[in-house]
C-alpha positions, 0 to 999 in steps of 0.5 A: 701414940704421942710418945711414938710420934715424938720419937718418930719425928726427931732427928736420929742420933748415932752412938759411937757403938753404932759407928763401929758396928759397920762391917766391910761386907754387903750384908751388914748391920747398923744399930742406931737410934734415929727419928723420921716422919711418914704418913701411912694412917688417917690418924697420922695424917691428922697429926702430921698437919698439926705438927706441921703447923707447930714445928715448921712455921718458918718453912711454911712461911718461906715456902709461900714466898717465891724468892730464892733468898727465902729458901729453907736452910735444909736445901743449902746445908746438911746437918750432922745427922745427914752427913753421917747418913751420907757416910753410910751411903758412901760405904754401901756404894763402895762395897756394892761396886766392889762385890758387883763390878759388872753393875752400874753405880746406884743413885744414892746421894745425888746433889740437889739444885744447890749442889748439896748431896742428899740421901735419895730417900729423904728427897721424898716428901709425902704430901696431901695437897687437899685438892679434890681433883688429886685424890687418886693415883690416876689424877696425880699421875695425869697431873704430873705427866701434864704439868712437867716437860721432859729433860732427857738424861745425859748420858742415857745409860747412867743415873743422873748425878743431880736430883732436884727437889719436888718444889724446884721441879714444880717451879720450873716445870722441867724434870727428868724421869727421876724427878717426875717419879719423885714428885709423883711418889710423894703425892701418892704417899700422901694419899696412903698408897704403898708407893716406891720410886724405881730405878731401872731400864726401859725401852727407848720409846718409853725413855724418850717419851716417843708415842709415835708407835702407839694408838691415840687413847682418844681413838681407842675410847671411841672404838671401845664405845662403838664396840660396846654399843654393838655388843649391847644390841646383840645381847638382847635375848628376849627382844623382838626379833628383826625380820629376816634379811633375804641376802646371801650369807656367802656373798657377805662372807666373800665381801668381808674376806675381801675387806679383811684382806685389803686391811691386812695388806694396808697394815702390812705395808704400814708395818714395813714402813714403820720398820724402815723408819724405826731402826733397832735401838743399839742401847736396848736394855741399857737405857736408864729410866725411872718410874713408880711402883705401887704395891697392893694392900692399900687403897683397895689395890689388889695387884702390883703395877707400875706408873710411868710418870712421863705419860701417867699410864699404868702398866702391869709389872710384867710389861715388856717396856720395863727391861730391868730394875736396879733399885727402888726406895721409899721414905723408910729405906733403899732396896737393891735388887738381887734378882736376875732380870734376863726376862725383864721384870716378869720374874721379879718378886716384890717381897721387900722383906726377903733379904735374899731378893732385896738388899736394904741399905739400912739393914737394921732400919725400921720398915714401913710395915713394922711401924704399921704393926707396932702402931696398931698394936699400941692402939689395941693396948690403949683400947683395952687399958694396957700400958704401952711402952716407948717406941724404943722398947718396941724396936731396940737399937733400930734405925729410924730414917730422917724426915725429908729435907724438902718443904711441903709440896704446894699445888694450887688451884692456879697450877691445876688451871694452867696445867701445861708448861706454857699453857700448851702440850703437844703429843704425837701418836701413830697417825695422830697429834694431840694438842692440849691447851690451858683455859687461860691461853685460848679465847674461844674455850678450846681445851684440846685438838686431835689431828688425825692423818692418812699416812705415817709421816703425818703430812696428809690431814684426814680429820681434826677434832676439837673439844671446848669448855665453858662456852656461852653457846654450849659448844662442846665438840667440833670436827672437821673431816677433810676427806668428806669436806664436812663439819660437825658440831656437838652441843650440851643440852639446854642451849637455844632451839634444844640443838644437840648436833649440827653437821653440814657438808657441800654437795653438788647443788648446795649444802647438806645439813643434819641437826639433832634435837632433844625436845619431846615436849614440843614436836618430838623432833629428834633428827632432821637431814636437809639436802637440796633434793630431800628432807628426812625428819625423825620423831619420837613420843608424838601424840599422832605416833608419827616417827618418820617423814621423808620429803622428796623434791623435784628438779631444781631442789627445795625452794626457800620459804623466804623466796616463796613468801616474797613471790606471794605464794601460799605454802603448799606442796606444789609451791614448795616444789615437793615431789613426794611425801612419805610418812610412817607411823607406829601402832596406835593401840587406841585405834582398830587395825583396820583404821590405823595407818602405818604409812601414807604417801602423797604423790604431788604431781599425780595428785594421789595419796596411797595409804598402807595400814598396819598388819592384822594378826595372823596376816602377812600382807597389809591392807592398802588404799589409793585415792585421787584428789578431787575438787569441790565441783568434781563428781566422784567416780570409781576410777578415783579410788582403789583398795585392797582389804585383807579381811574379806568380811570387811565392808568396802567403803562407800562414796561418802566415806571416800569423800570424807577421807579425801577431804581429811587428806587434803587438810593433812597436805596443808598441814604438812606444807606448813610444817615443811615451811616451819622446818626450813625457816627454823633451820635457816634461823639456826644457821644464822644464829650460829654465825652470830654466836661465833662472832659474839662467843663468850667463854666463862672462867668456871662452871659457877660463872656459867651457871650464874649466866644461866640464872640471869636467863632464868630470872628473865623467863621468870619475869615474863611468867610473872607478867603473864600471871598479872595479865591473867589476874587482870582478866579476873575482873569480871565486873566489866563484862557483867556490868556491860550487860546492864547497858543503858537500862534505867531501871530493873525489877526485883526479879531481874536484879536478883537473877542478875546478881546470882548469875554474876556471883556464880560466874565469878565463882567459876572464874575463881575456880578456874584460876585455882586450877590454873595455879595448881597446874602451874605448881605441878608443872614447876615440880615436874620440871625441877624433878627432871632437872634433878634426874639430869643433875644427880651428880650435884651431891657427889661428896668429891665435889670441890668448894666451887662446884658445891657453891654451884650446886647450892645456887642450883638448889636455891633456884629450884626451891625458889621456883617451887616455893613461889608457885606454892605461895601464889596458890596458898595466897589465892585460896586464903583470899577466895572469900574476901574476893567474892565478898568484895565482888558482891559489894562492888556489884551492889554499888551499881545505881541500878541494883543498889535500890533493890538491895539497900537493906 
């Protein structure tokens, strides 16, 4: 292996015999001895890093300096080996144009940024950046598409005469499709992909980066997610069947056909408008474009595919946007396509070893596949102890391509944060515009904004959706709907009030608001919708099995709790202007069906309550009861109650049962009034808090900084818990209340003193046991809380994490272990000192003058 790498990394030397072997025909052979370098194996990647440190110290130091005066010499001049390689390329170009005068010149030796001609294959520099964010082709292509701005080819029907190096492209952040493909292919080669740069022809929209006819991918993702949710709901084979909807299928089909006809008419109208605005391309089939080809066989790639470096999207090799291929190349060789491209790239075979379909410039050059087989063969020989020959003996009189003249491509974490040229990139789609921002440009954490329009000319705004990151208030998404005049905000979990969703829009008599929460441990509230005429609350996992509460208000709408408090009114349903309250409950298995209420309705003006019970087995109609509110001095009459019992054998309730039920429902009304007031106050508090947060919003620079801020908050909460524990320990001093029992007594008998001491000792022992249970429950609560956080943060042990995220995970793990260990230490320390505390209590108790005389011995 060492001998192979030594030959593989040296520059090639051509003998006089090899120079005379060039024949004036297209299929010619060149027999030379040469050297080059390429990364295609994990072992080679490690050796490449060592060799880069030992062989290129000057280049690496020069590359770190951004001064043009310290550019490596390989950028400005050519060695004798490079000059001879250019002669070979010129000879191939002459023969190619002579035999195929109808084809355009090939991109073989463009000039670089210093006006020096370079063989195009040597411009590729396989590089592994070492960043965890760039470990797949999707991440690399996305970075190249975002980091570079497009420079159009002039003229659009010819290959460029100039090709800048990937390092120069990264500095300027401007590139043609050829330069973008060169950079992307270099990154993919460093990740061990079988990648090639392709020179060919493509559609106008792809060459000009015109996405105005395509749907925005963010909208496609949303539609697919909605479709996935509906499909999951319909695929429940053994789920509980919903009750049959008594609606006409014929009317539904007619309505569906009507809507489809309207949508088809609108779509046809839009297509006509697009056809009138987008005229046929006169250069169709002649526009030159460059992209990347990834062949199957490595990195679990099963099928060949193309990557457009301008958008970062992948396409199958039969896509209509790719209209033909002239040539492709990698660091080993340059291949010219000999296949007919009348049907685009659909019929092209990518077997590069087939000389009847692909003509290599270096006909006797060692291919990448041959090198891989030779290396594996030599490794097998060494494993079995067999002597291996030199690489020249494996490939006699073969050609090894030069190593790249480009310095190592360096992409820093700062480049990943900046990402877009000037910190912003705008992409226009069909009836949409996507703006993306760097985190260093915006002050409010905005990272992207999607504007959706009503018309194709993009003049009437329909919706605006914004995405945020690393904000102190936890805001992640905000959407403005211009058609409905509504605003929607979405937050990440863990913020104040456990708020996840907040939406509001103006209505005729006020503002309608919707909020969603995640707090199953508190009141189980999931959603609340407040409008001037009604309040709708949804619950989950409540002990009373309540899942819906709907409050309707009378004319004039809801009365603010603050106004009622200022007027001195108590929080009752009448004072809150409530018309009706509807509550619905799930089935409570601990109760009998006859006693389990499914729905109760409070009719406030009529002073009446209606109860509907759950269905009994083999029954289609539920039992019902209707009660009228009674005053304390009002007599009970039969007209105040009415009922319907499904089970005829059930005994009707008596007057006492009616009276108890009425009193219970009156207390429930009072609780509901308090809960309505609390909900309204909480909503007003959240609105005021959101206004204050928008004024004092803070943006963190990284997830680590965000977690450190959360850690400070946790420390404050921990301090408050410590204060609670201190107060609890102070309450353990039972000496004060028990000594107070002695009062002003001057003396006690022996029996009284003995019983008093035994009683105090027993009471103190019970206090110690209560404190032990308290600490045990505290430990269990901490462990359960941390287990839930572990479930919600199961991605912290992802092996692809960056160093920054690993530090973040370590801080989180440290906090979890600290909380658990602190609670465990409190419990252990308390158990160890139980006997000492009991003895100290007895000593202090016996030191009292009234007891000391009896227990002095």
